[in-house]
C-alpha positions as CSV (number, residue, x, y, z in Angstrom):
1,M,100.0,113.1,112.8
2,R,98.0,114.3,115.9
3,L,95.3,111.8,115.2
4,K,97.8,108.9,114.7
5,M,99.5,109.8,118.0
6,E,96.1,109.6,119.8
7,H,95.5,106.2,118.3
8,V,98.9,105.0,119.5
9,V,98.3,106.2,123.0
10,I,94.8,104.6,123.2
11,A,96.2,101.3,121.7
12,L,99.0,101.2,124.2
13,F,96.5,102.0,127.1
14,F,94.3,99.1,125.9
15,L,97.1,96.5,125.6
16,L,98.5,97.4,129.0
17,S,95.0,97.4,130.6
18,L,94.1,94.1,129.1
19,Y,97.3,92.6,130.5
20,M,96.5,94.0,133.9
21,I,92.9,92.7,134.1
22,V,93.9,89.2,132.9
23,H,96.3,89.1,135.9
24,H,93.9,90.7,138.4
25,E,92.0,88.6,141.0
26,A,88.6,90.1,142.0
27,W,87.8,90.8,145.6
28,R,84.5,90.8,147.4
29,D,83.3,94.3,146.3
30,E,83.8,93.4,142.7
31,A,82.1,90.0,143.1
32,Q,78.9,91.3,144.9
33,P,77.3,93.2,142.0
34,W,78.0,90.4,139.5
35,L,76.7,87.7,141.8
36,I,73.5,89.8,142.6
37,A,72.9,90.2,138.9
38,R,73.6,86.6,138.1
39,D,71.9,84.8,141.0
40,S,68.9,87.0,142.0
41,P,65.6,85.4,141.2
42,S,64.5,88.3,139.0
43,F,65.4,91.8,137.8
44,L,62.9,93.2,140.4
45,S,64.9,91.4,143.1
46,V,68.0,93.2,141.9
47,V,66.2,96.5,142.2
48,R,65.0,95.7,145.7
49,Q,68.5,94.7,146.8
50,M,69.8,98.3,146.1
51,N,68.4,99.6,149.4
52,R,70.6,97.1,151.2
53,E,73.6,98.0,149.1
54,G,73.2,101.7,149.8
55,T,73.8,102.7,146.2
56,P,71.9,103.5,143.1
57,G,71.7,100.4,140.8
58,L,72.9,101.5,137.4
59,W,76.0,99.3,137.5
60,F,74.0,96.3,138.7
61,Y,71.4,96.9,136.0
62,M,74.2,96.9,133.4
63,A,75.6,93.7,134.7
64,Y,72.2,91.9,134.7
65,P,71.9,91.0,131.0
66,L,75.6,90.1,130.8
67,A,75.3,87.7,133.8
68,R,72.0,86.2,132.7
69,A,73.5,85.5,129.3
70,G,75.9,83.1,131.0
71,L,79.0,85.2,130.5
72,P,81.9,84.8,133.0
73,F,83.0,87.7,135.2
74,F,85.7,88.4,132.6
75,G,82.9,89.8,130.4
76,M,82.2,92.5,133.0
77,Q,85.9,93.2,133.2
78,L,85.9,93.8,129.4
79,V,82.9,96.1,129.7
80,N,84.7,98.0,132.4
81,L,87.7,98.3,130.1
82,L,85.6,99.6,127.2
83,I,84.2,102.3,129.4
84,V,87.7,103.3,130.4
85,L,88.7,103.4,126.8
86,C,85.7,105.8,126.2
87,I,87.1,108.0,129.0
88,V,90.6,107.9,127.5
89,A,89.2,108.8,124.0
90,I,87.2,111.7,125.3
91,V,90.2,113.1,127.3
92,M,92.6,112.7,124.3
93,R,90.2,114.3,121.9
94,C,88.4,117.0,124.0
95,A,90.4,117.9,127.1
96,P,92.0,121.4,126.8
97,F,95.4,120.2,128.1
98,P,98.7,119.7,126.3
99,R,99.2,116.2,125.0
100,Y,101.8,115.3,127.6
101,Q,99.4,116.3,130.4
102,K,96.6,114.2,128.9
103,V,99.0,111.2,128.8
104,L,100.0,111.7,132.4
105,F,96.4,111.9,133.4
106,I,95.2,108.7,131.7
107,F,98.2,106.7,132.9
108,G,97.8,108.1,136.4
109,Y,96.7,106.0,139.3
110,Y,92.9,106.5,139.3
111,I,92.3,106.2,135.6
112,F,94.8,103.4,134.8
113,Y,94.4,101.3,137.9
114,E,91.7,102.1,140.5
115,Y,88.9,102.6,138.0
116,N,90.3,100.4,135.3
117,V,91.7,97.2,136.8
118,I,89.3,97.1,139.8
119,V,85.8,96.5,138.3
120,R,83.4,98.8,140.2
121,T,80.6,101.2,139.6
122,Y,83.0,104.2,140.0
123,V,84.2,103.9,136.4
124,L,80.7,105.0,135.2
125,S,81.0,108.1,137.4
126,V,84.3,109.0,135.8
127,L,82.8,108.5,132.3
128,F,79.9,110.8,132.9
129,L,82.1,113.4,134.6
130,V,84.5,113.6,131.6
131,A,81.6,113.6,129.2
132,I,80.1,116.5,131.3
133,A,83.4,118.4,131.0
134,A,83.5,117.8,127.3
135,L,79.9,119.0,126.8
136,Y,80.1,121.8,129.4
137,K,80.5,124.7,127.0
138,Y,77.2,123.6,125.4
139,R,75.3,123.2,128.6
140,F,72.9,126.0,127.7
141,T,72.7,125.3,124.0
142,K,72.3,121.6,124.4
143,P,70.7,121.5,127.9
144,V,68.9,118.2,127.6
145,A,72.0,116.3,126.7
146,Y,73.9,117.9,129.5
147,S,71.2,117.2,132.0
148,L,71.0,113.5,131.0
149,L,74.7,113.1,131.8
150,V,74.1,114.7,135.3
151,L,71.1,112.4,135.8
152,L,73.2,109.3,134.9
153,L,76.0,110.5,137.1
154,A,73.6,110.7,140.1
155,N,72.6,107.1,139.6
156,T,76.1,105.6,139.7
157,N,76.8,105.7,143.4
158,A,76.4,107.8,146.6
159,H,79.5,109.9,145.7
160,G,78.1,110.5,142.2
161,I,75.0,111.8,143.9
162,I,77.0,114.5,145.7
163,V,78.9,115.7,142.7
164,A,75.7,115.6,140.5
165,A,73.9,117.7,143.1
166,I,76.7,120.3,143.1
167,L,76.6,120.4,139.2
168,A,72.8,120.8,139.2
169,G,73.0,123.6,141.8
170,A,75.7,125.4,139.8
171,Y,73.6,125.0,136.6
172,L,70.5,126.5,138.4
173,L,72.4,129.5,139.8
174,E,74.1,130.2,136.5
175,S,70.9,130.0,134.5
176,L,69.1,132.3,137.0
177,M,72.0,134.9,137.1
178,S,72.5,134.9,133.4
179,G,69.1,136.4,132.8
180,G,67.9,134.9,129.5
181,A,68.9,131.2,130.1
182,W,66.2,130.4,132.7
183,S,63.5,131.8,130.4
184,K,64.2,129.0,127.9
185,R,61.9,126.1,128.3
186,T,64.7,123.6,127.5
187,V,66.8,124.9,130.3
188,R,64.0,124.5,132.8
189,L,63.4,121.0,131.4
190,A,67.1,120.2,131.8
191,F,67.1,121.2,135.4
192,S,64.0,119.2,136.1
193,L,65.7,116.1,134.6
194,M,68.6,116.6,136.9
195,V,66.3,116.8,139.9
196,I,64.5,113.7,138.7
197,G,67.8,111.9,138.5
198,L,68.8,112.9,142.0
199,V,65.4,111.9,143.5
200,A,65.6,108.5,141.7
201,A,69.1,107.9,143.0
202,M,68.1,108.8,146.6
203,C,65.0,106.5,146.4
204,Q,67.3,103.6,145.5
205,T,69.8,104.5,148.2
206,V,67.7,105.3,151.2
207,T,66.1,102.4,153.0
208,F,63.8,101.9,156.0
209,E,65.4,98.5,156.7
210,E,67.8,98.5,159.6
211,R,71.4,98.5,158.4
212,A,74.6,97.4,159.9
213,E,75.7,99.8,162.7
214,C,78.8,100.9,160.7
215,W,76.5,102.2,158.0
216,A,73.6,103.4,160.1
217,G,73.2,106.8,161.8
218,W,75.3,109.9,161.5
219,H,78.6,110.6,163.3
220,W,78.8,114.2,164.3
221,E,81.3,114.0,167.1
222,P,84.9,115.1,166.4
223,S,87.5,112.5,167.0
224,R,91.1,111.9,166.2
225,L,90.1,109.1,163.8
226,R,87.7,111.3,161.8
227,I,90.0,114.2,161.6
228,S,92.8,111.9,160.4
229,E,90.4,110.5,157.7
230,V,89.9,114.0,156.3
231,F,93.6,114.6,155.9
232,Y,94.2,111.1,154.6
233,A,91.6,111.8,151.9
234,L,93.3,115.0,150.8
235,E,96.6,113.2,150.8
236,L,95.5,110.2,148.8
237,A,93.5,112.2,146.4
238,F,96.8,113.8,145.1
239,L,99.4,111.4,146.4
240,P,98.1,107.8,146.0
241,V,101.3,106.2,147.1
242,S,101.6,103.9,150.1
243,G,104.3,102.9,152.5
244,H,107.4,101.9,150.7
245,P,106.7,102.4,147.0
246,F,108.2,99.3,145.6
247,F,108.7,96.8,148.3
248,S,107.0,95.3,151.3
249,G,108.1,94.0,154.7
250,P,108.0,90.3,155.6
251,G,104.5,88.9,155.4
252,E,103.1,92.3,154.4
253,V,101.9,93.7,151.1
254,N,102.2,97.4,151.7
255,F,99.8,98.8,149.3
256,W,96.2,100.0,148.8
257,G,95.1,100.1,152.4
258,S,97.8,102.5,153.7
259,V,99.2,106.0,153.0
260,L,102.7,107.3,152.5
261,V,102.7,109.7,155.4
262,R,100.7,108.9,158.6
263,Y,98.6,111.4,160.6
264,P,99.5,114.0,162.0
265,A,102.7,114.1,159.9
266,C,100.5,114.0,156.7
267,I,99.0,117.5,157.4
268,P,102.1,119.3,156.0
269,V,101.7,117.1,152.9
270,A,97.9,117.1,152.4
271,V,97.3,120.8,153.0
272,P,99.9,122.1,150.4
273,L,98.7,119.6,147.8
274,F,95.1,120.6,148.2
275,G,96.1,124.2,148.4
276,A,97.9,123.9,145.1
277,S,94.8,122.5,143.5
278,V,92.7,125.4,144.8
279,A,95.3,127.9,143.7
280,L,95.1,126.7,140.1
281,L,91.4,127.6,140.1
282,M,91.4,130.9,142.1
283,R,90.6,133.0,139.0
284,K,87.8,130.8,137.9
285,R,85.0,131.3,140.4
286,V,82.4,128.9,139.1
287,P,84.8,125.9,138.5
288,L,86.3,126.7,141.9
289,A,82.9,126.7,143.6
290,I,82.1,123.3,141.9
291,Y,85.4,121.8,143.0
292,L,85.1,123.1,146.6
293,G,81.5,122.1,146.8
294,S,82.2,118.6,145.6
295,T,85.2,118.2,147.9
296,L,83.3,119.5,150.9
297,G,80.4,117.2,150.2
298,L,82.6,114.2,149.8
299,L,84.6,115.0,153.0
300,S,81.3,115.4,154.8
301,L,80.2,112.0,153.7
302,F,83.5,110.5,154.9
303,W,83.1,112.2,158.3
304,L,79.4,111.8,158.9
305,K,78.7,108.4,157.3
306,Y,81.5,106.1,156.3
307,P,85.3,106.8,155.9
308,G,86.5,107.0,152.3
309,A,88.7,104.4,150.7
310,R,90.8,105.1,147.6
311,R,88.0,104.4,145.2
312,H,85.9,107.1,147.0
313,I,88.7,109.5,147.6
314,G,89.5,109.5,143.8
315,F,86.3,111.6,143.3
316,I,88.2,114.6,144.9
317,Y,90.9,114.3,142.3
318,I,88.6,113.7,139.4
319,S,86.5,116.7,140.5
320,F,89.6,118.8,140.4
321,I,90.5,117.6,136.9
322,V,86.9,118.3,135.7
323,A,86.9,121.8,137.3
324,T,90.3,122.6,135.6
325,W,88.8,121.4,132.3
326,I,85.7,123.5,132.4
327,S,87.6,126.5,133.7
328,E,88.5,127.1,130.0
329,C,84.9,128.1,129.5
330,Y,85.2,131.1,131.8
331,Q,87.0,134.5,131.8
332,D,89.6,135.1,134.4
333,A,88.4,136.9,137.6
334,P,90.6,139.6,139.1
335,S,93.8,138.2,140.4
336,P,93.7,137.1,144.0
337,P,96.0,138.8,146.5
338,R,99.5,137.6,146.8
339,G,99.9,134.8,149.3
340,F,99.7,131.1,149.7
341,L,97.0,130.5,147.1
342,R,98.7,132.2,144.2
343,T,101.1,130.4,141.9
344,K,103.3,131.9,139.1
345,C,103.6,128.7,137.2
346,P,100.1,127.0,136.9
347,A,101.3,124.5,134.2
348,C,104.2,123.4,136.4
349,V,102.0,122.9,139.4
350,F,99.3,121.0,137.4
351,T,102.0,118.8,135.8
352,T,103.5,118.0,139.2
353,L,100.1,116.9,140.5
354,L,99.8,114.6,137.5
355,I,103.3,113.1,138.0
356,L,102.4,112.2,141.6
357,Q,99.5,110.2,140.2
358,L,101.9,108.4,137.9
359,L,104.0,107.3,140.9
360,G,100.9,105.8,142.4
361,S,100.0,104.0,139.2
362,A,103.5,102.5,138.9
363,Q,103.3,101.2,142.5
364,A,99.9,99.7,141.9
365,V,101.0,97.9,138.7
366,Y,104.0,96.6,140.5
367,H,102.1,95.1,143.4
368,D,99.1,93.8,141.4
369,L,101.4,91.8,139.0
370,R,103.6,90.6,141.9
371,Y,100.9,89.6,144.3
372,D,97.3,88.3,144.2
373,F,94.8,91.1,144.8
374,S,92.5,88.7,146.5
375,P,93.0,85.1,147.5
376,A,89.5,84.1,146.3
377,K,90.7,82.7,143.0
378,R,93.3,80.5,144.6
379,V,90.9,79.3,147.3
380,A,88.4,78.3,144.6
381,G,91.2,76.6,142.6
382,Y,92.3,74.7,145.7
383,L,88.7,73.4,146.4
384,E,88.3,72.3,142.8
385,E,91.7,70.8,142.5
386,H,91.3,68.7,145.7
387,G,87.9,67.5,144.8
388,Y,85.8,69.4,147.3
389,L,83.1,70.4,144.8
390,G,79.9,68.5,144.3
391,D,76.5,67.8,145.8
392,D,78.0,65.5,148.4
393,F,80.5,68.2,149.6
394,F,79.6,70.9,152.2
395,I,81.3,74.3,151.9
396,A,80.7,76.9,154.6
397,A,82.2,80.3,155.1
398,F,82.6,82.8,158.0
399,H,83.0,85.8,157.5
400,S,80.8,85.3,154.5
401,T,81.5,88.7,153.0
402,K,85.3,88.2,153.2
403,A,85.0,84.9,151.3
404,Q,82.3,86.1,148.9
405,A,84.6,86.3,145.8
406,V,85.3,82.6,146.1
407,A,81.8,82.0,144.7
408,L,82.8,84.1,141.7
409,Y,85.4,81.5,140.7
410,L,83.6,78.3,141.5
411,P,81.7,76.5,138.7
412,K,78.1,77.7,138.6
413,P,76.4,74.5,139.9
414,H,78.6,74.5,143.0
415,S,79.1,78.2,143.7
416,R,76.6,78.4,146.5
417,I,78.3,78.5,149.9
418,F,76.7,78.0,153.3
419,Q,76.8,81.5,154.9
420,V,77.1,81.0,158.6
421,E,75.7,84.4,159.5
422,C,72.3,83.8,158.0
423,E,72.5,80.0,157.9
424,R,71.6,79.7,154.2
425,F,73.3,78.8,151.0
426,G,74.0,81.6,148.6
427,T,76.6,83.6,146.7
428,Y,76.0,87.3,147.3
429,T,75.3,88.6,150.8
430,A,72.4,90.7,152.1
431,N,74.1,93.1,154.4
432,T,71.3,93.6,156.9
433,K,71.8,94.6,160.5
434,E,71.3,91.1,161.8
435,F,73.8,89.7,159.3
436,M,76.5,92.1,160.1
437,R,75.8,91.9,163.8
438,D,76.3,88.1,163.7
439,Q,79.4,88.6,161.6
440,A,81.0,90.7,164.3
441,A,79.6,88.9,167.4
442,L,79.6,85.1,166.6
443,R,82.2,83.1,168.6
444,I,83.9,80.2,166.9
445,E,81.7,77.8,169.0
446,D,78.6,79.4,167.5
447,V,80.1,79.1,164.1
448,V,80.7,75.4,164.5
449,R,77.2,74.9,165.9
450,R,75.6,76.6,162.9
451,V,77.7,74.6,160.5
452,D,76.5,71.4,162.2
453,R,72.9,72.5,161.9
454,G,73.4,73.3,158.2
455,M,74.7,69.8,157.6
456,Q,71.8,68.1,159.3
457,G,69.7,66.1,156.9
458,G,72.4,66.0,154.2
459,H,74.6,63.1,153.2
460,Y,78.1,64.7,152.7
461,R,81.3,62.9,152.1
462,A,83.4,65.8,153.3
463,A,82.9,69.3,154.7
464,V,85.2,72.4,154.7
465,L,84.9,75.7,156.6
466,I,86.5,78.8,155.1
467,L,87.4,81.2,157.9
468,N,88.8,84.8,157.9
469,E,91.2,84.1,160.7
470,R,93.4,81.3,162.1
471,M,92.1,79.2,165.0
472,D,95.5,78.4,166.5
473,G,95.3,77.5,170.1
474,N,91.6,76.7,170.2
475,A,91.6,73.1,171.4
476,G,87.9,72.5,171.0
477,F,88.0,73.7,167.4
478,A,91.2,71.8,166.7
479,A,89.6,68.6,167.9
480,R,87.1,68.6,165.1
481,Y,88.7,70.8,162.3
482,E,92.1,70.6,160.6
483,L,93.8,73.5,158.7
484,I,94.5,72.3,155.2
485,A,95.3,75.5,153.4
486,S,96.0,79.2,154.2
487,F,96.1,82.2,152.0
488,E,97.6,85.3,153.6
489,R,99.8,87.3,151.3
490,H,97.7,89.5,149.0
491,I,96.7,93.1,148.4
492,A,93.2,93.1,149.9
493,E,94.6,93.1,153.4
494,D,91.4,92.2,155.3
495,E,90.8,89.0,153.2
496,P,93.1,86.4,154.6
497,L,91.4,83.0,154.1
498,Y,92.0,79.7,155.8
499,I,90.4,76.4,154.7
500,Y,89.6,73.9,157.5
501,R,88.4,70.4,156.9
502,L,85.9,68.7,159.2
503,N,87.5,65.6,160.6
504,S,84.7,64.4,162.9
505,P,81.1,64.2,162.0
506,P,78.5,66.6,163.4
507,P,76.6,65.5,166.5
508,R,73.1,64.2,166.3
509,A,70.4,66.7,165.5
510,D,69.1,66.6,169.1
511,A,72.5,67.5,170.5
512,V,72.9,70.4,168.1
513,T,69.5,71.7,169.1
514,R,70.5,71.6,172.8
515,G,73.7,73.6,171.9
516,R,76.4,70.9,172.4
517,V,79.2,70.9,169.9
């Protein structure tokens, strides 16, 4: 009966997930890895691109054979779903939680929506983390298998590197303190493999090429913004609910990019939630150390380098689940003193945290089925339906990154778009310092001038420019371009797209060279 119930839960999860991904529109961060894998000149080019992406390339390398085989992006969505099903199966079969808690966990926000419907590298991190938790009690009897999971985790993304480093450090300290474990050759080999995995991941992530200013350097100075980001991370990790749970204001899709309680009012929400998670692990010193180390590392990354979005913040929650899971492998330490971090009903507290995730999942499903996640699919459909595809049609985009997913939905022969920032045709973007600088600094007059240059020498029947903002009130632009379609109401809030048609031909080449529009 137990096995049959697991099969029913997994089957239900699969059917609901399949329905969700069929109705999900990919946004730019989902499109980028697939387009890199599909349109790079060679596999070596994909490897070289990783330094610009700022992430290890395991996800890109997985996508490469699928994209080169001619599969549509839906093929990657199905692979993502299969990975999530593996996560669900491991949790249902191996997690030391009551069945109802397992069901709450897998249908919670991060497993059912963020890492399931949205196709990103983070699903691999979750897979390796739950596999590590399932294998944890055998970490010294099957050290090589355990170390390979940590190695793979490190090569998923920058956040996976942090958690993998904490796990490797804990493994080293435990093996040294246990006496006999470190004397085993296989244990030393296992730790060496973990180090190799971390070094390989860092080599793919670190680059000597200048990056965009938002990704370059370290931000040590305290500020209201960075302090608020820390508390938002703790809030969203355990309460992934935004604004009004099931409705939005006029013209606004209140989801994914916001939180339920704003700073500083979120402090009385975030601190107790995080405190409750710590309280559940107070008598398990090693799991608590792993959880706190991972959380501190992630929060440091959000503060020093780049603020975390939901997909990054979810690592705090998943680290908590993994720490709670592996705590079953340890004896209880002496009870902590009475106070804030002590709870008399651990199961009730843990269940409450899982239910909060279920609220976030329900909100996400509601919004994703009601609204487009990204307008890219509709933009591509509009261009195709109105006959703007072909060798004699010119399509340009600015900001190119915001319109990137449009190329995902255009037919392959016509998917290359003129990227204004670098003045070349392409699908994926190379996020160099110059590219991102131009994206932030170019005026609309510069954009028009670059489009004119791009059209020189070609014989085009029509040209369209996809912009990330409306140009109402710009008389010079309106004299040459006409708004023919706008796409504003969707979940990826920074991706409004507007299609403008060129009504007057570009000036002669000599005029463009002299800078006249």
